[in-house]
mmCIF entry with sequence, helices, sheets and N, C-alpha, C, O atoms, coordinates in Angstrom:
data_MODEL
# 
_entry.id   MODEL 
# 
_entity.id                         1 
_entity.type                       polymer 
_entity.pdbx_number_of_molecules   1 
# 
_entity_poly.entity_id                      1 
_entity_poly.type                           'polypeptide(L)' 
_entity_poly.nstd_linkage                   no 
_entity_poly.nstd_monomer                   no 
_entity_poly.pdbx_seq_one_letter_code       
;(UNK)(UNK)(UNK)(UNK)(UNK)(UNK)(UNK)(UNK)(UNK)(UNK)(UNK)(UNK)(UNK)(UNK)(UNK)(UNK)
(UNK)(UNK)(UNK)(UNK)(UNK)(UNK)(UNK)(UNK)(UNK)(UNK)(UNK)(UNK)(UNK)(UNK)(UNK)(UNK)
(UNK)(UNK)(UNK)(UNK)(UNK)(UNK)(UNK)(UNK)(UNK)(UNK)(UNK)(UNK)(UNK)
;
_entity_poly.pdbx_seq_one_letter_code_can   XXXXXXXXXXXXXXXXXXXXXXXXXXXXXXXXXXXXXXXXXXXXX 
_entity_poly.pdbx_strand_id                 A 
# 
loop_
_entity_poly_seq.entity_id 
_entity_poly_seq.num 
_entity_poly_seq.mon_id 
_entity_poly_seq.hetero 
1 1  UNK n 
1 2  UNK n 
1 3  UNK n 
1 4  UNK n 
1 5  UNK n 
1 6  UNK n 
1 7  UNK n 
1 8  UNK n 
1 9  UNK n 
1 10 UNK n 
1 11 UNK n 
1 12 UNK n 
1 13 UNK n 
1 14 UNK n 
1 15 UNK n 
1 16 UNK n 
1 17 UNK n 
1 18 UNK n 
1 19 UNK n 
1 20 UNK n 
1 21 UNK n 
1 22 UNK n 
1 23 UNK n 
1 24 UNK n 
1 25 UNK n 
1 26 UNK n 
1 27 UNK n 
1 28 UNK n 
1 29 UNK n 
1 30 UNK n 
1 31 UNK n 
1 32 UNK n 
1 33 UNK n 
1 34 UNK n 
1 35 UNK n 
1 36 UNK n 
1 37 UNK n 
1 38 UNK n 
1 39 UNK n 
1 40 UNK n 
1 41 UNK n 
1 42 UNK n 
1 43 UNK n 
1 44 UNK n 
1 45 UNK n 
# 
_struct_asym.id          A 
_struct_asym.entity_id   1 
# 
loop_
_struct_conf.conf_type_id 
_struct_conf.id 
_struct_conf.pdbx_PDB_helix_id 
_struct_conf.beg_label_comp_id 
_struct_conf.beg_label_asym_id 
_struct_conf.beg_label_seq_id 
_struct_conf.pdbx_beg_PDB_ins_code 
_struct_conf.end_label_comp_id 
_struct_conf.end_label_asym_id 
_struct_conf.end_label_seq_id 
_struct_conf.pdbx_end_PDB_ins_code 
_struct_conf.beg_auth_comp_id 
_struct_conf.beg_auth_asym_id 
_struct_conf.beg_auth_seq_id 
_struct_conf.end_auth_comp_id 
_struct_conf.end_auth_asym_id 
_struct_conf.end_auth_seq_id 
_struct_conf.pdbx_PDB_helix_class 
_struct_conf.details 
_struct_conf.pdbx_PDB_helix_length 
HELX_P HELX_P1 AA1 UNK A 5  ? UNK A 9  ? UNK A 5  UNK A 9  5 ? 5  
HELX_P HELX_P2 AA2 UNK A 10 ? UNK A 20 ? UNK A 10 UNK A 20 1 ? 11 
HELX_P HELX_P3 AA3 UNK A 23 ? UNK A 30 ? UNK A 23 UNK A 30 1 ? 8  
HELX_P HELX_P4 AA4 UNK A 34 ? UNK A 44 ? UNK A 34 UNK A 44 1 ? 11 
# 
_struct_conf_type.id          HELX_P 
_struct_conf_type.criteria    ? 
_struct_conf_type.reference   ? 
# 
loop_
_atom_site.group_PDB 
_atom_site.id 
_atom_site.type_symbol 
_atom_site.label_atom_id 
_atom_site.label_alt_id 
_atom_site.label_comp_id 
_atom_site.label_asym_id 
_atom_site.label_entity_id 
_atom_site.label_seq_id 
_atom_site.pdbx_PDB_ins_code 
_atom_site.Cartn_x 
_atom_site.Cartn_y 
_atom_site.Cartn_z 
_atom_site.occupancy 
_atom_site.B_iso_or_equiv 
_atom_site.pdbx_formal_charge 
_atom_site.auth_seq_id 
_atom_site.auth_comp_id 
_atom_site.auth_asym_id 
_atom_site.auth_atom_id 
_atom_site.pdbx_PDB_model_num 
ATOM 1   N N  . UNK A 1 1  ? -15.340 25.247 -16.527 1.00 0.00 ? 1  UNK A N  1 
ATOM 2   C CA . UNK A 1 1  ? -15.223 24.030 -15.737 1.00 0.00 ? 1  UNK A CA 1 
ATOM 3   C C  . UNK A 1 1  ? -16.639 23.497 -15.575 1.00 0.00 ? 1  UNK A C  1 
ATOM 4   O O  . UNK A 1 1  ? -17.586 24.262 -15.393 1.00 0.00 ? 1  UNK A O  1 
ATOM 5   N N  . UNK A 1 2  ? -16.771 22.193 -15.643 1.00 0.00 ? 2  UNK A N  1 
ATOM 6   C CA . UNK A 1 2  ? -18.059 21.530 -15.554 1.00 0.00 ? 2  UNK A CA 1 
ATOM 7   C C  . UNK A 1 2  ? -18.590 21.426 -14.153 1.00 0.00 ? 2  UNK A C  1 
ATOM 8   O O  . UNK A 1 2  ? -17.817 21.119 -13.245 1.00 0.00 ? 2  UNK A O  1 
ATOM 9   N N  . UNK A 1 3  ? -19.833 21.656 -13.924 1.00 0.00 ? 3  UNK A N  1 
ATOM 10  C CA . UNK A 1 3  ? -20.444 21.490 -12.618 1.00 0.00 ? 3  UNK A CA 1 
ATOM 11  C C  . UNK A 1 3  ? -21.092 20.127 -12.553 1.00 0.00 ? 3  UNK A C  1 
ATOM 12  O O  . UNK A 1 3  ? -21.684 19.788 -11.529 1.00 0.00 ? 3  UNK A O  1 
ATOM 13  N N  . UNK A 1 4  ? -21.006 19.356 -13.572 1.00 0.00 ? 4  UNK A N  1 
ATOM 14  C CA . UNK A 1 4  ? -21.726 18.009 -13.721 1.00 0.00 ? 4  UNK A CA 1 
ATOM 15  C C  . UNK A 1 4  ? -20.986 17.061 -12.734 1.00 0.00 ? 4  UNK A C  1 
ATOM 16  O O  . UNK A 1 4  ? -19.781 16.844 -12.855 1.00 0.00 ? 4  UNK A O  1 
ATOM 17  N N  . UNK A 1 5  ? -21.702 16.534 -11.810 1.00 0.00 ? 5  UNK A N  1 
ATOM 18  C CA . UNK A 1 5  ? -21.165 15.495 -10.886 1.00 0.00 ? 5  UNK A CA 1 
ATOM 19  C C  . UNK A 1 5  ? -20.777 14.200 -11.611 1.00 0.00 ? 5  UNK A C  1 
ATOM 20  O O  . UNK A 1 5  ? -19.833 13.480 -11.282 1.00 0.00 ? 5  UNK A O  1 
ATOM 21  N N  . UNK A 1 6  ? -21.603 13.990 -12.622 1.00 0.00 ? 6  UNK A N  1 
ATOM 22  C CA . UNK A 1 6  ? -21.374 12.747 -13.401 1.00 0.00 ? 6  UNK A CA 1 
ATOM 23  C C  . UNK A 1 6  ? -20.055 12.813 -14.269 1.00 0.00 ? 6  UNK A C  1 
ATOM 24  O O  . UNK A 1 6  ? -19.667 11.793 -14.839 1.00 0.00 ? 6  UNK A O  1 
ATOM 25  N N  . UNK A 1 7  ? -19.453 13.845 -14.361 1.00 0.00 ? 7  UNK A N  1 
ATOM 26  C CA . UNK A 1 7  ? -18.356 14.025 -15.205 1.00 0.00 ? 7  UNK A CA 1 
ATOM 27  C C  . UNK A 1 7  ? -16.976 13.713 -14.478 1.00 0.00 ? 7  UNK A C  1 
ATOM 28  O O  . UNK A 1 7  ? -15.890 13.902 -15.025 1.00 0.00 ? 7  UNK A O  1 
ATOM 29  N N  . UNK A 1 8  ? -17.117 13.262 -13.307 1.00 0.00 ? 8  UNK A N  1 
ATOM 30  C CA . UNK A 1 8  ? -15.915 13.021 -12.565 1.00 0.00 ? 8  UNK A CA 1 
ATOM 31  C C  . UNK A 1 8  ? -14.891 12.040 -13.410 1.00 0.00 ? 8  UNK A C  1 
ATOM 32  O O  . UNK A 1 8  ? -13.667 12.176 -13.404 1.00 0.00 ? 8  UNK A O  1 
ATOM 33  N N  . UNK A 1 9  ? -15.536 11.139 -14.058 1.00 0.00 ? 9  UNK A N  1 
ATOM 34  C CA . UNK A 1 9  ? -14.782 10.216 -14.982 1.00 0.00 ? 9  UNK A CA 1 
ATOM 35  C C  . UNK A 1 9  ? -14.808 10.612 -16.379 1.00 0.00 ? 9  UNK A C  1 
ATOM 36  O O  . UNK A 1 9  ? -14.762 9.759  -17.265 1.00 0.00 ? 9  UNK A O  1 
ATOM 37  N N  . UNK A 1 10 ? -14.883 11.925 -16.644 1.00 0.00 ? 10 UNK A N  1 
ATOM 38  C CA . UNK A 1 10 ? -15.123 12.384 -18.063 1.00 0.00 ? 10 UNK A CA 1 
ATOM 39  C C  . UNK A 1 10 ? -14.037 11.867 -18.994 1.00 0.00 ? 10 UNK A C  1 
ATOM 40  O O  . UNK A 1 10 ? -14.311 11.447 -20.119 1.00 0.00 ? 10 UNK A O  1 
ATOM 41  N N  . UNK A 1 11 ? -12.715 11.908 -18.475 1.00 0.00 ? 11 UNK A N  1 
ATOM 42  C CA . UNK A 1 11 ? -11.638 11.397 -19.279 1.00 0.00 ? 11 UNK A CA 1 
ATOM 43  C C  . UNK A 1 11 ? -11.868 9.977  -19.685 1.00 0.00 ? 11 UNK A C  1 
ATOM 44  O O  . UNK A 1 11 ? -11.638 9.611  -20.838 1.00 0.00 ? 11 UNK A O  1 
ATOM 45  N N  . UNK A 1 12 ? -12.326 9.153  -18.744 1.00 0.00 ? 12 UNK A N  1 
ATOM 46  C CA . UNK A 1 12 ? -12.666 7.765  -19.094 1.00 0.00 ? 12 UNK A CA 1 
ATOM 47  C C  . UNK A 1 12 ? -13.756 7.696  -20.155 1.00 0.00 ? 12 UNK A C  1 
ATOM 48  O O  . UNK A 1 12 ? -13.658 6.933  -21.115 1.00 0.00 ? 12 UNK A O  1 
ATOM 49  N N  . UNK A 1 13 ? -14.791 8.502  -19.969 1.00 0.00 ? 13 UNK A N  1 
ATOM 50  C CA . UNK A 1 13 ? -15.891 8.513  -20.896 1.00 0.00 ? 13 UNK A CA 1 
ATOM 51  C C  . UNK A 1 13 ? -15.288 8.868  -22.345 1.00 0.00 ? 13 UNK A C  1 
ATOM 52  O O  . UNK A 1 13 ? -15.644 8.222  -23.330 1.00 0.00 ? 13 UNK A O  1 
ATOM 53  N N  . UNK A 1 14 ? -14.450 9.820  -22.425 1.00 0.00 ? 14 UNK A N  1 
ATOM 54  C CA . UNK A 1 14 ? -13.867 10.220 -23.736 1.00 0.00 ? 14 UNK A CA 1 
ATOM 55  C C  . UNK A 1 14 ? -13.067 9.100  -24.348 1.00 0.00 ? 14 UNK A C  1 
ATOM 56  O O  . UNK A 1 14 ? -13.190 8.804  -25.537 1.00 0.00 ? 14 UNK A O  1 
ATOM 57  N N  . UNK A 1 15 ? -12.219 8.459  -23.498 1.00 0.00 ? 15 UNK A N  1 
ATOM 58  C CA . UNK A 1 15 ? -11.511 7.236  -24.009 1.00 0.00 ? 15 UNK A CA 1 
ATOM 59  C C  . UNK A 1 15 ? -12.341 6.113  -24.434 1.00 0.00 ? 15 UNK A C  1 
ATOM 60  O O  . UNK A 1 15 ? -12.095 5.494  -25.469 1.00 0.00 ? 15 UNK A O  1 
ATOM 61  N N  . UNK A 1 16 ? -13.341 5.826  -23.641 1.00 0.00 ? 16 UNK A N  1 
ATOM 62  C CA . UNK A 1 16 ? -14.279 4.711  -24.019 1.00 0.00 ? 16 UNK A CA 1 
ATOM 63  C C  . UNK A 1 16 ? -15.018 5.068  -25.350 1.00 0.00 ? 16 UNK A C  1 
ATOM 64  O O  . UNK A 1 16 ? -15.166 4.210  -26.220 1.00 0.00 ? 16 UNK A O  1 
ATOM 65  N N  . UNK A 1 17 ? -15.477 6.339  -25.498 1.00 0.00 ? 17 UNK A N  1 
ATOM 66  C CA . UNK A 1 17 ? -16.116 6.799  -26.632 1.00 0.00 ? 17 UNK A CA 1 
ATOM 67  C C  . UNK A 1 17 ? -15.275 6.602  -27.933 1.00 0.00 ? 17 UNK A C  1 
ATOM 68  O O  . UNK A 1 17 ? -15.770 6.154  -28.967 1.00 0.00 ? 17 UNK A O  1 
ATOM 69  N N  . UNK A 1 18 ? -13.982 6.965  -27.808 1.00 0.00 ? 18 UNK A N  1 
ATOM 70  C CA . UNK A 1 18 ? -13.109 6.845  -28.910 1.00 0.00 ? 18 UNK A CA 1 
ATOM 71  C C  . UNK A 1 18 ? -12.814 5.352  -29.288 1.00 0.00 ? 18 UNK A C  1 
ATOM 72  O O  . UNK A 1 18 ? -12.630 4.968  -30.444 1.00 0.00 ? 18 UNK A O  1 
ATOM 73  N N  . UNK A 1 19 ? -12.792 4.606  -28.242 1.00 0.00 ? 19 UNK A N  1 
ATOM 74  C CA . UNK A 1 19 ? -12.501 3.132  -28.471 1.00 0.00 ? 19 UNK A CA 1 
ATOM 75  C C  . UNK A 1 19 ? -13.709 2.473  -28.966 1.00 0.00 ? 19 UNK A C  1 
ATOM 76  O O  . UNK A 1 19 ? -13.539 1.634  -29.850 1.00 0.00 ? 19 UNK A O  1 
ATOM 77  N N  . UNK A 1 20 ? -14.898 2.702  -28.555 1.00 0.00 ? 20 UNK A N  1 
ATOM 78  C CA . UNK A 1 20 ? -16.120 2.070  -28.910 1.00 0.00 ? 20 UNK A CA 1 
ATOM 79  C C  . UNK A 1 20 ? -16.807 2.667  -30.084 1.00 0.00 ? 20 UNK A C  1 
ATOM 80  O O  . UNK A 1 20 ? -17.578 1.990  -30.765 1.00 0.00 ? 20 UNK A O  1 
ATOM 81  N N  . UNK A 1 21 ? -16.547 3.937  -30.347 1.00 0.00 ? 21 UNK A N  1 
ATOM 82  C CA . UNK A 1 21 ? -17.089 4.635  -31.548 1.00 0.00 ? 21 UNK A CA 1 
ATOM 83  C C  . UNK A 1 21 ? -18.612 4.983  -31.406 1.00 0.00 ? 21 UNK A C  1 
ATOM 84  O O  . UNK A 1 21 ? -19.268 5.356  -32.378 1.00 0.00 ? 21 UNK A O  1 
ATOM 85  N N  . UNK A 1 22 ? -19.133 4.847  -30.177 1.00 0.00 ? 22 UNK A N  1 
ATOM 86  C CA . UNK A 1 22 ? -20.409 5.146  -30.044 1.00 0.00 ? 22 UNK A CA 1 
ATOM 87  C C  . UNK A 1 22 ? -20.782 5.590  -28.559 1.00 0.00 ? 22 UNK A C  1 
ATOM 88  O O  . UNK A 1 22 ? -20.482 4.882  -27.598 1.00 0.00 ? 22 UNK A O  1 
ATOM 89  N N  . UNK A 1 23 ? -21.400 6.707  -28.437 1.00 0.00 ? 23 UNK A N  1 
ATOM 90  C CA . UNK A 1 23 ? -21.849 7.122  -27.145 1.00 0.00 ? 23 UNK A CA 1 
ATOM 91  C C  . UNK A 1 23 ? -22.836 6.163  -26.455 1.00 0.00 ? 23 UNK A C  1 
ATOM 92  O O  . UNK A 1 23 ? -22.824 6.023  -25.233 1.00 0.00 ? 23 UNK A O  1 
ATOM 93  N N  . UNK A 1 24 ? -23.735 5.471  -27.303 1.00 0.00 ? 24 UNK A N  1 
ATOM 94  C CA . UNK A 1 24 ? -24.670 4.617  -26.796 1.00 0.00 ? 24 UNK A CA 1 
ATOM 95  C C  . UNK A 1 24 ? -24.021 3.382  -26.194 1.00 0.00 ? 24 UNK A C  1 
ATOM 96  O O  . UNK A 1 24 ? -24.456 2.920  -25.139 1.00 0.00 ? 24 UNK A O  1 
ATOM 97  N N  . UNK A 1 25 ? -23.008 2.844  -26.821 1.00 0.00 ? 25 UNK A N  1 
ATOM 98  C CA . UNK A 1 25 ? -22.142 1.730  -26.323 1.00 0.00 ? 25 UNK A CA 1 
ATOM 99  C C  . UNK A 1 25 ? -21.399 2.009  -25.090 1.00 0.00 ? 25 UNK A C  1 
ATOM 100 O O  . UNK A 1 25 ? -21.274 1.168  -24.200 1.00 0.00 ? 25 UNK A O  1 
ATOM 101 N N  . UNK A 1 26 ? -20.874 3.272  -25.035 1.00 0.00 ? 26 UNK A N  1 
ATOM 102 C CA . UNK A 1 26 ? -20.126 3.668  -23.830 1.00 0.00 ? 26 UNK A CA 1 
ATOM 103 C C  . UNK A 1 26 ? -21.065 3.781  -22.706 1.00 0.00 ? 26 UNK A C  1 
ATOM 104 O O  . UNK A 1 26 ? -20.737 3.317  -21.614 1.00 0.00 ? 26 UNK A O  1 
ATOM 105 N N  . UNK A 1 27 ? -22.229 4.369  -22.876 1.00 0.00 ? 27 UNK A N  1 
ATOM 106 C CA . UNK A 1 27 ? -23.198 4.551  -21.809 1.00 0.00 ? 27 UNK A CA 1 
ATOM 107 C C  . UNK A 1 27 ? -23.595 3.120  -21.268 1.00 0.00 ? 27 UNK A C  1 
ATOM 108 O O  . UNK A 1 27 ? -23.694 2.933  -20.056 1.00 0.00 ? 27 UNK A O  1 
ATOM 109 N N  . UNK A 1 28 ? -23.801 2.194  -22.110 1.00 0.00 ? 28 UNK A N  1 
ATOM 110 C CA . UNK A 1 28 ? -24.241 0.861  -21.731 1.00 0.00 ? 28 UNK A CA 1 
ATOM 111 C C  . UNK A 1 28 ? -23.149 0.243  -20.868 1.00 0.00 ? 28 UNK A C  1 
ATOM 112 O O  . UNK A 1 28 ? -23.410 -0.317 -19.804 1.00 0.00 ? 28 UNK A O  1 
ATOM 113 N N  . UNK A 1 29 ? -21.847 0.370  -21.387 1.00 0.00 ? 29 UNK A N  1 
ATOM 114 C CA . UNK A 1 29 ? -20.713 -0.265 -20.668 1.00 0.00 ? 29 UNK A CA 1 
ATOM 115 C C  . UNK A 1 29 ? -20.417 0.352  -19.314 1.00 0.00 ? 29 UNK A C  1 
ATOM 116 O O  . UNK A 1 29 ? -19.888 -0.278 -18.399 1.00 0.00 ? 29 UNK A O  1 
ATOM 117 N N  . UNK A 1 30 ? -20.777 1.580  -19.243 1.00 0.00 ? 30 UNK A N  1 
ATOM 118 C CA . UNK A 1 30 ? -20.437 2.309  -17.940 1.00 0.00 ? 30 UNK A CA 1 
ATOM 119 C C  . UNK A 1 30 ? -21.644 2.445  -17.071 1.00 0.00 ? 30 UNK A C  1 
ATOM 120 O O  . UNK A 1 30 ? -21.539 2.837  -15.908 1.00 0.00 ? 30 UNK A O  1 
ATOM 121 N N  . UNK A 1 31 ? -22.789 2.127  -17.614 1.00 0.00 ? 31 UNK A N  1 
ATOM 122 C CA . UNK A 1 31 ? -24.006 2.141  -16.701 1.00 0.00 ? 31 UNK A CA 1 
ATOM 123 C C  . UNK A 1 31 ? -24.564 3.508  -16.493 1.00 0.00 ? 31 UNK A C  1 
ATOM 124 O O  . UNK A 1 31 ? -25.145 3.798  -15.448 1.00 0.00 ? 31 UNK A O  1 
ATOM 125 N N  . UNK A 1 32 ? -24.389 4.402  -17.531 1.00 0.00 ? 32 UNK A N  1 
ATOM 126 C CA . UNK A 1 32 ? -24.934 5.765  -17.403 1.00 0.00 ? 32 UNK A CA 1 
ATOM 127 C C  . UNK A 1 32 ? -25.706 6.008  -18.632 1.00 0.00 ? 32 UNK A C  1 
ATOM 128 O O  . UNK A 1 32 ? -25.676 5.200  -19.560 1.00 0.00 ? 32 UNK A O  1 
ATOM 129 N N  . UNK A 1 33 ? -26.471 7.207  -18.678 1.00 0.00 ? 33 UNK A N  1 
ATOM 130 C CA . UNK A 1 33 ? -27.296 7.562  -19.768 1.00 0.00 ? 33 UNK A CA 1 
ATOM 131 C C  . UNK A 1 33 ? -26.366 8.114  -20.931 1.00 0.00 ? 33 UNK A C  1 
ATOM 132 O O  . UNK A 1 33 ? -25.269 8.605  -20.667 1.00 0.00 ? 33 UNK A O  1 
ATOM 133 N N  . UNK A 1 34 ? -26.815 8.022  -22.137 1.00 0.00 ? 34 UNK A N  1 
ATOM 134 C CA . UNK A 1 34 ? -26.067 8.480  -23.312 1.00 0.00 ? 34 UNK A CA 1 
ATOM 135 C C  . UNK A 1 34 ? -25.836 10.004 -23.236 1.00 0.00 ? 34 UNK A C  1 
ATOM 136 O O  . UNK A 1 34 ? -24.782 10.518 -23.610 1.00 0.00 ? 34 UNK A O  1 
ATOM 137 N N  . UNK A 1 35 ? -26.901 10.716 -22.721 1.00 0.00 ? 35 UNK A N  1 
ATOM 138 C CA . UNK A 1 35 ? -26.734 12.182 -22.566 1.00 0.00 ? 35 UNK A CA 1 
ATOM 139 C C  . UNK A 1 35 ? -25.582 12.568 -21.551 1.00 0.00 ? 35 UNK A C  1 
ATOM 140 O O  . UNK A 1 35 ? -24.945 13.612 -21.693 1.00 0.00 ? 35 UNK A O  1 
ATOM 141 N N  . UNK A 1 36 ? -25.365 11.759 -20.615 1.00 0.00 ? 36 UNK A N  1 
ATOM 142 C CA . UNK A 1 36 ? -24.291 11.944 -19.647 1.00 0.00 ? 36 UNK A CA 1 
ATOM 143 C C  . UNK A 1 36 ? -22.965 11.902 -20.362 1.00 0.00 ? 36 UNK A C  1 
ATOM 144 O O  . UNK A 1 36 ? -22.143 12.793 -20.146 1.00 0.00 ? 36 UNK A O  1 
ATOM 145 N N  . UNK A 1 37 ? -22.707 10.915 -21.204 1.00 0.00 ? 37 UNK A N  1 
ATOM 146 C CA . UNK A 1 37 ? -21.462 10.742 -21.975 1.00 0.00 ? 37 UNK A CA 1 
ATOM 147 C C  . UNK A 1 37 ? -21.369 11.926 -22.857 1.00 0.00 ? 37 UNK A C  1 
ATOM 148 O O  . UNK A 1 37 ? -20.351 12.619 -22.842 1.00 0.00 ? 37 UNK A O  1 
ATOM 149 N N  . UNK A 1 38 ? -22.339 12.189 -23.600 1.00 0.00 ? 38 UNK A N  1 
ATOM 150 C CA . UNK A 1 38 ? -22.306 13.420 -24.536 1.00 0.00 ? 38 UNK A CA 1 
ATOM 151 C C  . UNK A 1 38 ? -21.934 14.685 -23.836 1.00 0.00 ? 38 UNK A C  1 
ATOM 152 O O  . UNK A 1 38 ? -21.095 15.426 -24.349 1.00 0.00 ? 38 UNK A O  1 
ATOM 153 N N  . UNK A 1 39 ? -22.549 15.006 -22.606 1.00 0.00 ? 39 UNK A N  1 
ATOM 154 C CA . UNK A 1 39 ? -22.230 16.175 -21.889 1.00 0.00 ? 39 UNK A CA 1 
ATOM 155 C C  . UNK A 1 39 ? -20.885 16.242 -21.364 1.00 0.00 ? 39 UNK A C  1 
ATOM 156 O O  . UNK A 1 39 ? -20.246 17.295 -21.346 1.00 0.00 ? 39 UNK A O  1 
ATOM 157 N N  . UNK A 1 40 ? -20.410 15.055 -20.905 1.00 0.00 ? 40 UNK A N  1 
ATOM 158 C CA . UNK A 1 40 ? -19.024 14.949 -20.368 1.00 0.00 ? 40 UNK A CA 1 
ATOM 159 C C  . UNK A 1 40 ? -17.943 15.154 -21.438 1.00 0.00 ? 40 UNK A C  1 
ATOM 160 O O  . UNK A 1 40 ? -16.958 15.849 -21.189 1.00 0.00 ? 40 UNK A O  1 
ATOM 161 N N  . UNK A 1 41 ? -18.117 14.555 -22.629 1.00 0.00 ? 41 UNK A N  1 
ATOM 162 C CA . UNK A 1 41 ? -17.250 14.776 -23.649 1.00 0.00 ? 41 UNK A CA 1 
ATOM 163 C C  . UNK A 1 41 ? -17.254 16.156 -24.167 1.00 0.00 ? 41 UNK A C  1 
ATOM 164 O O  . UNK A 1 41 ? -16.201 16.701 -24.497 1.00 0.00 ? 41 UNK A O  1 
ATOM 165 N N  . UNK A 1 42 ? -18.461 16.773 -24.256 1.00 0.00 ? 42 UNK A N  1 
ATOM 166 C CA . UNK A 1 42 ? -18.539 18.204 -24.699 1.00 0.00 ? 42 UNK A CA 1 
ATOM 167 C C  . UNK A 1 42 ? -17.802 19.030 -23.670 1.00 0.00 ? 42 UNK A C  1 
ATOM 168 O O  . UNK A 1 42 ? -17.122 19.972 -24.076 1.00 0.00 ? 42 UNK A O  1 
ATOM 169 N N  . UNK A 1 43 ? -17.873 18.764 -22.351 1.00 0.00 ? 43 UNK A N  1 
ATOM 170 C CA . UNK A 1 43 ? -17.236 19.523 -21.360 1.00 0.00 ? 43 UNK A CA 1 
ATOM 171 C C  . UNK A 1 43 ? -15.669 19.482 -21.467 1.00 0.00 ? 43 UNK A C  1 
ATOM 172 O O  . UNK A 1 43 ? -14.963 20.414 -21.080 1.00 0.00 ? 43 UNK A O  1 
ATOM 173 N N  . UNK A 1 44 ? -15.212 18.393 -21.990 1.00 0.00 ? 44 UNK A N  1 
ATOM 174 C CA . UNK A 1 44 ? -13.728 18.200 -22.198 1.00 0.00 ? 44 UNK A CA 1 
ATOM 175 C C  . UNK A 1 44 ? -13.215 19.096 -23.366 1.00 0.00 ? 44 UNK A C  1 
ATOM 176 O O  . UNK A 1 44 ? -12.037 19.449 -23.418 1.00 0.00 ? 44 UNK A O  1 
ATOM 177 N N  . UNK A 1 45 ? -14.105 19.437 -24.266 1.00 0.00 ? 45 UNK A N  1 
ATOM 178 C CA . UNK A 1 45 ? -13.614 20.242 -25.485 1.00 0.00 ? 45 UNK A CA 1 
ATOM 179 C C  . UNK A 1 45 ? -13.222 21.570 -25.152 1.00 0.00 ? 45 UNK A C  1 
ATOM 180 O O  . UNK A 1 45 ? -12.808 22.330 -26.027 1.00 0.00 ? 45 UNK A O  1 
# 
């Protein structure tokens, strides 16, 4: 289980990444850093 506070919306991050095809675009759309998206998606795996 992730201890990452930013991963509360990790499912949303995952869906956005799948739809947009880019962690960079997802990060920009959600107003977070790319590394946050990457970490949250990795935590879902």
